[in-house]
C-alpha positions as CSV (number, residue, x, y, z in Angstrom):
1,M,-18.2,26.7,-3.8
2,K,-15.4,26.2,-2.7
3,L,-14.7,23.3,-0.1
4,P,-12.7,24.1,2.9
5,L,-9.2,22.3,3.3
6,A,-10.4,20.9,6.8
7,L,-12.5,18.9,4.7
8,I,-10.5,17.8,1.6
9,L,-7.4,16.7,3.5
10,P,-9.4,14.0,5.7
11,L,-11.2,12.7,2.9
12,A,-8.1,12.7,0.8
13,S,-6.4,10.3,3.6
14,M,-9.2,8.1,3.7
15,L,-9.4,7.7,0.1
16,I,-5.6,6.9,0.2
17,G,-5.8,4.1,3.0
18,A,-9.0,2.7,1.0
19,A,-6.8,2.4,-2.1
20,I,-4.4,0.9,-0.4
21,A,-6.4,-1.8,1.5
22,I,-7.7,-2.6,-1.8
23,G,-4.3,-3.0,-3.2
24,I,-3.0,-5.3,-0.7
25,G,-6.2,-7.3,-0.6
26,L,-6.1,-7.4,-4.5
27,S,-2.3,-8.7,-4.1
28,N,-3.2,-11.2,-1.5
29,L,-6.2,-12.6,-3.7
30,A,-3.8,-13.0,-6.4
31,L,-1.1,-14.9,-4.4
32,A,-3.5,-17.1,-3.3
33,E,-4.6,-17.6,-6.8
34,A,-1.2,-18.0,-8.0
35,F,-0.2,-20.5,-5.3
36,S,-3.4,-22.8,-6.0
37,H,-2.6,-23.1,-9.7
38,N,0.7,-23.4,-9.1
39,E,2.2,-20.5,-11.1
40,P,5.6,-19.6,-9.6
41,V,5.9,-16.3,-11.9
42,A,2.5,-15.0,-11.3
43,F,2.9,-15.9,-7.5
44,A,6.5,-13.7,-7.6
45,A,4.6,-10.9,-9.4
46,A,2.3,-10.7,-6.5
47,L,4.7,-11.3,-3.6
48,T,6.8,-8.6,-5.2
49,I,3.5,-6.3,-5.6
50,L,2.7,-6.8,-2.0
51,V,6.4,-6.2,-0.8
52,V,6.6,-2.7,-2.3
53,I,3.0,-1.6,-1.1
54,V,3.9,-2.6,2.5
55,A,7.6,-1.2,2.1
56,T,6.1,2.2,0.9
57,L,3.8,2.3,3.8
58,M,6.7,1.5,6.5
59,S,9.4,4.4,4.8
60,R,6.2,6.6,4.9
61,N,5.6,6.1,8.7
62,S,9.3,6.2,10.0
63,P,10.7,9.1,11.1
64,D,13.0,10.9,8.7
65,P,16.3,9.8,8.4
66,E,17.8,13.4,9.0
67,D,16.2,13.7,12.2
68,S,18.2,10.7,13.3
69,H,21.4,11.9,13.9
70,H,23.1,12.1,17.4
């Protein structure tokens, strides 16, 4: 039995959304943990991961640079 594409796509996007939310939550937790134990290396690593996740999200939501030529 094959699942219809109309059913697979929303499920896939929900899973991706959940994975992103978990990733952001975990890096926030890592940030707080590193900060409270005063570990600058771990703090910088967690901050870098968070910045990469947010930058990826923002670049995916922005319109194509190709379309912005006036």
